[in-house]
C-alpha positions as CSV (number, residue, x, y, z in Angstrom):
1,X,68.0,29.5,11.8
2,X,71.6,29.0,13.0
3,X,72.5,25.9,14.9
4,X,73.1,26.6,18.7
5,X,76.6,26.0,19.8
6,X,77.3,22.7,21.5
7,X,74.1,21.0,20.2
8,X,75.3,19.7,16.9
9,X,73.6,16.6,15.4
10,X,71.2,16.1,18.4
11,X,69.7,19.6,17.8
12,X,69.2,18.8,14.1
13,X,67.5,15.5,14.8
14,X,65.2,17.0,17.4
15,X,64.1,19.7,15.0
16,X,63.4,17.2,12.3
17,X,61.3,15.1,14.7
18,X,59.1,18.1,15.6
19,X,58.6,19.0,11.9
20,X,57.6,15.5,11.1
21,X,55.1,15.3,14.0
22,X,53.6,18.6,12.9
23,X,53.1,17.4,9.3
24,X,51.6,14.1,10.4
25,X,49.2,15.8,12.7
26,X,47.9,18.2,10.0
27,X,47.6,15.3,7.6
28,X,45.6,13.3,10.0
29,X,43.2,16.2,10.8
30,X,42.5,16.9,7.1
31,X,40.9,13.4,6.4
32,X,38.8,13.9,9.5
33,X,37.5,17.3,8.3
34,X,36.9,15.8,4.9
35,X,35.1,12.8,6.4
36,X,33.0,15.2,8.6
37,X,31.9,17.1,5.5
38,X,31.1,13.9,3.6
39,X,29.1,12.6,6.6
40,X,27.0,15.8,6.7
41,X,26.3,15.6,3.0
42,X,25.5,11.9,3.2
43,X,23.0,12.6,6.0
44,X,21.3,15.3,3.9
45,X,21.2,13.0,0.9
46,X,19.7,10.1,2.9
47,X,16.5,12.1,3.5
48,X,13.9,9.9,1.8
49,X,10.5,10.5,0.5
50,X,9.1,8.7,3.5
51,X,10.8,11.1,5.9
52,X,9.2,14.0,3.9
53,X,5.8,12.3,4.1
54,X,6.1,11.8,7.8
55,X,7.2,15.4,8.4
56,X,4.4,16.8,6.3
57,X,1.8,14.6,7.9
58,X,3.0,15.7,11.4
59,X,2.8,19.3,10.4
60,X,-0.7,18.9,8.9
61,X,-2.3,17.1,11.8
62,X,-0.8,19.5,14.3
63,X,-1.7,22.6,12.5
64,X,-4.6,24.3,14.4
65,X,-6.7,25.0,11.3
66,X,-6.5,21.7,9.5
67,X,-9.3,19.8,11.2
68,X,-11.6,22.8,11.3
69,X,-11.2,23.5,7.5
70,X,-11.6,19.9,6.6
71,X,-14.7,19.5,8.8
72,X,-16.2,22.8,7.6
73,X,-15.6,21.7,3.9
74,X,-17.4,18.4,4.5
75,X,-20.3,20.0,6.5
76,X,-20.7,22.9,4.0
77,X,-20.7,20.5,1.0
78,X,-23.5,18.4,2.6
79,X,-25.4,21.4,4.0
80,X,-25.5,23.3,0.7
81,X,-26.4,20.2,-1.2
82,X,-29.2,19.4,1.2
83,X,-30.5,23.1,1.0
84,X,-30.5,22.9,-2.8
85,X,-32.5,19.7,-2.8
86,X,-34.9,21.0,-0.3
87,X,-35.5,24.2,-2.2
88,X,-36.3,22.5,-5.6
89,X,-39.6,21.0,-6.4
90,X,-41.2,19.4,-9.5
91,X,-45.0,19.7,-9.8
92,X,-46.9,16.6,-10.6
93,X,-47.3,16.3,-14.4
94,X,-45.0,19.1,-15.2
95,X,-41.8,18.6,-17.2
96,X,-38.9,19.3,-14.9
97,X,-35.6,19.6,-16.8
98,X,-33.5,19.0,-13.7
99,X,-30.4,16.7,-13.4
100,X,-31.2,15.4,-9.9
101,X,-27.6,14.0,-9.4
102,X,-26.0,17.3,-10.3
103,X,-28.5,19.1,-8.1
104,X,-27.6,16.8,-5.2
105,X,-23.9,17.7,-5.6
106,X,-24.4,21.4,-5.6
107,X,-22.5,21.8,-2.4
108,X,-19.2,20.9,-4.1
109,X,-19.2,24.3,-5.7
110,X,-19.0,25.9,-2.2
111,X,-17.0,23.3,-0.4
112,X,-14.2,23.7,-2.9
113,X,-13.4,27.2,-1.5
114,X,-12.4,25.7,1.8
115,X,-10.4,23.0,0.2
116,X,-8.5,25.7,-1.8
117,X,-7.8,27.8,1.4
118,X,-6.5,24.7,3.2
119,X,-4.3,23.8,0.3
120,X,-2.8,27.4,0.0
121,X,-2.2,27.6,3.7
122,X,-0.3,24.3,3.7
123,X,2.6,26.0,2.0
124,X,1.7,29.7,2.5
125,X,1.7,29.5,6.2
126,X,5.2,28.1,6.2
127,X,6.5,31.1,4.3
128,X,4.6,33.6,6.5
129,X,6.1,32.2,9.7
130,X,9.6,31.4,8.2
131,X,9.2,27.7,9.0
132,X,9.9,26.9,5.4
133,X,13.6,27.5,6.0
134,X,13.6,24.8,8.7
135,X,11.7,22.5,6.4
136,X,14.1,22.9,3.5
137,X,17.1,22.7,5.8
138,X,15.9,19.4,7.3
139,X,14.8,18.1,3.8
140,X,17.0,19.8,1.1
141,X,15.3,18.0,-1.8
142,X,12.7,20.6,-2.6
143,X,10.9,18.6,-5.2
144,X,10.4,15.8,-2.6
145,X,9.0,18.4,-0.2
146,X,6.4,19.6,-2.6
147,X,5.6,16.0,-3.7
148,X,5.1,15.0,0.0
149,X,2.8,18.0,0.6
150,X,0.8,17.0,-2.5
151,X,0.4,13.4,-1.5
152,X,-0.7,14.2,2.1
153,X,-3.1,16.9,0.9
154,X,-4.6,14.6,-1.8
155,X,-5.2,11.8,0.7
156,X,-6.9,14.1,3.2
157,X,-9.1,15.8,0.6
158,X,-10.1,12.5,-1.0
159,X,-11.2,11.2,2.4
160,X,-13.2,14.4,3.3
161,X,-14.5,14.7,-0.2
162,X,-15.8,11.1,-0.2
163,X,-17.7,11.8,3.0
164,X,-19.1,15.0,1.8
165,X,-20.1,13.7,-1.6
166,X,-21.7,10.5,-0.1
167,X,-23.7,12.7,2.4
168,X,-24.9,14.9,-0.4
169,X,-26.1,12.0,-2.6
170,X,-27.8,10.4,0.4
171,X,-29.5,13.8,1.2
172,X,-30.8,14.0,-2.4
173,X,-32.0,10.4,-2.3
174,X,-34.0,11.1,0.8
175,X,-35.4,14.6,0.1
176,X,-36.0,14.8,-3.7
177,X,-38.7,12.0,-4.0
178,X,-40.8,14.0,-1.6
179,X,-40.5,17.0,-3.9
180,X,-41.9,15.3,-7.0
181,X,-38.7,13.8,-8.3
182,X,-40.0,10.2,-8.3
183,X,-39.8,7.3,-10.7
184,X,-43.3,8.0,-11.8
185,X,-42.2,11.4,-13.1
186,X,-39.2,9.9,-14.8
187,X,-36.7,10.5,-12.0
188,X,-35.2,7.2,-10.7
189,X,-34.0,7.0,-7.1
190,X,-30.3,8.1,-6.9
191,X,-28.0,5.1,-6.4
192,X,-24.3,4.7,-6.6
193,X,-25.0,1.3,-8.3
194,X,-26.2,3.4,-11.2
195,X,-23.3,4.1,-13.5
196,X,-23.8,7.8,-14.3
197,X,-24.5,8.5,-10.6
198,X,-21.3,6.7,-9.6
199,X,-19.4,8.6,-12.2
200,X,-20.7,11.9,-11.0
201,X,-20.0,11.1,-7.4
202,X,-16.5,9.7,-7.9
203,X,-15.7,12.5,-10.3
204,X,-16.8,15.1,-7.7
205,X,-14.3,13.6,-5.2
206,X,-11.6,13.8,-7.8
207,X,-12.6,17.3,-8.7
208,X,-12.0,18.4,-5.1
209,X,-8.6,16.8,-5.0
210,X,-7.6,18.5,-8.2
211,X,-8.7,21.8,-6.9
212,X,-6.5,21.2,-3.8
213,X,-3.5,20.5,-6.0
214,X,-4.1,23.5,-8.2
215,X,-4.3,25.6,-5.0
216,X,-1.2,24.0,-3.5
217,X,0.8,24.8,-6.7
218,X,-0.5,28.4,-6.6
219,X,0.5,28.8,-3.0
220,X,4.0,27.5,-3.8
221,X,4.4,29.9,-6.8
222,X,3.0,33.0,-5.1
223,X,4.3,32.4,-1.6
224,X,1.7,34.9,-0.1
225,X,-1.3,33.1,1.3
226,X,-3.8,36.0,0.8
227,X,-2.8,36.7,-2.7
228,X,-2.8,33.0,-3.6
229,X,-6.2,32.4,-2.1
230,X,-7.6,35.3,-4.0
231,X,-6.1,34.2,-7.3
232,X,-7.4,30.6,-7.0
233,X,-10.9,31.7,-6.0
234,X,-10.9,34.2,-8.8
235,X,-9.9,31.6,-11.3
236,X,-12.6,29.2,-10.1
237,X,-15.5,31.6,-9.8
238,X,-14.8,34.4,-12.2
239,X,-14.6,32.1,-15.3
240,X,-18.3,31.2,-15.1
241,X,-19.3,34.9,-14.7
242,X,-17.1,36.0,-17.6
243,X,-18.5,33.1,-19.7
244,X,-22.1,34.1,-18.8
245,X,-21.6,37.7,-20.0
246,X,-19.7,36.8,-23.1
247,X,-21.5,38.4,-26.1
248,X,-20.6,35.6,-28.6
249,X,-22.0,32.1,-28.1
250,X,-18.8,30.7,-29.4
251,X,-16.8,32.7,-26.8
252,X,-19.2,31.5,-24.1
253,X,-18.7,27.8,-25.1
254,X,-14.9,28.2,-25.3
255,X,-14.7,29.8,-21.9
256,X,-16.6,27.0,-20.4
257,X,-14.4,24.5,-22.0
258,X,-11.2,26.0,-20.6
259,X,-12.4,27.2,-17.2
260,X,-11.2,24.9,-14.4
261,X,-14.5,25.0,-12.6
262,X,-16.9,25.0,-15.5
263,X,-15.0,22.3,-17.3
264,X,-14.2,20.2,-14.2
265,X,-17.8,20.2,-13.0
266,X,-19.0,18.7,-16.2
267,X,-18.2,15.4,-14.5
268,X,-21.4,15.8,-12.4
269,X,-23.7,15.8,-15.5
270,X,-25.9,12.7,-15.9
271,X,-28.4,14.0,-18.4
272,X,-28.2,16.0,-21.6
273,X,-24.6,15.1,-22.2
274,X,-24.7,16.0,-25.9
275,X,-25.6,19.6,-25.1
276,X,-22.5,20.0,-22.8
277,X,-19.7,22.3,-24.0
278,X,-17.3,19.5,-23.0
279,X,-17.7,15.8,-22.1
280,X,-17.5,14.9,-18.4
281,X,-14.1,13.2,-18.4
282,X,-12.6,15.6,-20.8
283,X,-13.7,18.4,-18.5
284,X,-12.0,16.8,-15.6
285,X,-8.9,16.5,-17.7
286,X,-8.9,20.2,-18.3
287,X,-8.9,20.8,-14.5
288,X,-6.1,18.2,-14.2
289,X,-4.0,20.2,-16.7
290,X,-4.6,23.4,-14.7
291,X,-3.5,21.5,-11.5
292,X,-0.4,20.0,-13.2
293,X,0.6,23.4,-14.6
294,X,0.2,25.1,-11.2
295,X,2.3,22.3,-9.5
296,X,5.0,22.6,-12.1
297,X,5.2,26.3,-11.7
298,X,5.2,26.0,-8.0
299,X,8.0,23.4,-8.1
300,X,10.1,25.6,-10.4
301,X,9.8,28.6,-8.1
302,X,10.4,26.5,-5.0
303,X,13.6,25.1,-6.5
304,X,15.0,28.3,-8.1
305,X,14.2,30.9,-5.4
306,X,15.6,31.2,-1.9
307,X,13.2,30.7,1.0
């Protein structure tokens, strides 16, 4: 640009001043933009596990089906156990090869279905409504989100499972002596002070919690509630059927050893332990391995795929 006539040095100085102000303004805006981005990233990075736990607890307690499913699981567990105890009798003088503790805990086999449904819906419902995007935007650490869901779910199922199992044992203690299962016939009264009974009861509560974690992992991996529920229930209930129709006795025993339900429920046995396909705690360990595998798969899918 040519210098206007009559302006000389004054025009040159004015132009230089404008260029300097422009450069300084741009330089001052750049740090502000960088600071803003760093601030946003810092806010996302400061999302702690306690924030995730609080968010998941809020979602669980405000979801319309949570209370109903938990209540139904507890009532169904006690109700089926009570019905099984009421329907079983031991004639006086007759040998009755019945494990009364396991009989009293029959309802766990039915209550687990509602626990599985609740666990799948905990993550599947978010995918069906699109809320998972909001969850992952607010809490970008996906592993922390799944861990928080697992922690809240486990706490709820342990509480409900404890109530359901305690009610089942109490129902058996009240009903079974009137049906011939008396100390005189070789059946001591059920009591949590008795080691095997306590192990069976506590193990049943842990069994329900592990089923919940298995279902949560399946829901996170599959992302479709109906498909995940079907897969989990098939895994739980089809293994005993397949094992029962297995032609070979060895296959029957091996299927019972690896099935999550057949192996896990070995924890309820208090008599005839030598004849079991797997020992009680080892059986619960098999179910724990299934749950850990499902959670690992769900965590990988959650981390690697877009919501």
